[in-house]
N, C-alpha and C positions, 0 to 999 in steps of 0.2 A: 600482422597487419595492424596499423594504428587506426583507431576510430577517428573519423573526421568530425563527428557530431557527438557531443557529450552534454547530457542534461546538467544545467547549472541552477543550483538552489540557493536562494537568498534567505538567510536567517538573520534575526536581530543580533544575537551574540552567542548562540549555542551550536554553531555549525559542527564543531568537533564532537561535542556530546551527542548530537543527533547522529552523526556518521558512525560513531562507535556503537551506538544502540542498533542502528540498522545492520551493520556488519555482523553483530552478534546473532542476528536472526536467520541469516541465510548462508548456506554453504558457498564455497568459492567466493568469499567476500573478504575484503581487507582494506585497512587504511593504507594508502600508498605514499602520502606525504601530508604534512600538516605544518601550519604556521599560525601565529595568532590571528591572522586575517582570513585564512582559507584552509580548506582540507580537501584533498583528492582521495577518493575511495572507489572501491568496486563492489557491486552487488551482483552475485552470480556472474562474475567476469565482465560485467558491463560497467564502464567508467562513469563517475559522477564528480562534479565539483560543487563544493558548498562554500559560501561566503558569509563571514560575519559582517554584514553590511549596514547594521543599524536599523532603526525603525522606519526608514523612508518607504520601504515596500514590504508587503506581506505576501506569503504564500496564499493561494486560493484553490478551490476545487477545480478551477479551470485547468490546472495541471495536477494529475494524480499518477500514482504508481499502481499498476495492475498486477496482482499476485494471482497466478493461475494455480488452483489447488486441485489435487487429485481426488480428495475425499473429505468427508466431514471432519475427520480428526485434524487434517491439515488446516481446514477453514477455522476450526475452533482454536487451534494453536496460534495462528497468525492474528486472528481477531482479538484474542485475549492479550497477546504480547503487545500489539500495536495500540491497544486501548489503555495499557498499563500506565499508571502515574499521571492520569489526567487527560487521556484521549477522549474523543466524543464519537459515539456511533451515529450513523446517518442511515439513510434508506438504501435498500437494494444492494447490500454488500459494501457500501461505502462507509468510511470512517475518517476522522481527522486525528492524527496522533498528537501527543503532548507538545510537539515542536511546531505544529500547524500544517504539517504535510498531509495531503489527502491520499488515501489508499482505497483501492477496490480489491476486496478479498472474495474471489469468485471461483466457483468450481469449473473445471474444464468442460463439463457437460452442460453448462448453463445455456449456451445458444440453442442446443437441441431442446432443452426443457421449456424454454420460453418461446419456442416456435409455435407451441400450442397456446392459444389465448388463455386457457385455464392456468397454465404454468406461468405465463406473464402476469396475470392478475394476482396469483399467489405470491410471486416475487415482489410485486409492487407493495404488498402489505408487510414485507419483512424488513428488518434491519439487517442482522446477520443472516446470511443465507442458510436455510435449513433444507438440506438435500432430501431428506425423507419426506418432508412436507411438500416440497416441489414435485417429487416423483408421484406422491399420492394424489396431488391435485389433477394430474392428467390421466389417471387411471379411471376407467369406467365412464 
């Protein structure tokens, strides 16, 4: 079945470099076509299009990619990789990679942990999510 809706990402001039970086991080990911103007790629079998559109528009946190992580090791892996070479951490598991794309690196169990107000408060004080600290915040 062909997807009718595909996220479209506008980059200044590094669309293919960004796509190659992203597909290197996730299984079942590949560049499917590339030209000087655009690149089609898949992340975890989901299609994306990226454009070298020039400086007219910029990516913003209004659009982010959400990475659901099974444990702290996976959180640490994606956090480190996505921040490499110039990314910037933000609050509550959010970051912006070196290409300007916003990501949320979030544990699968976060909704349960922040359903407790103590867990929510602990998360609000974090940049990268620390599962042990979140779990400890709701004990006792």
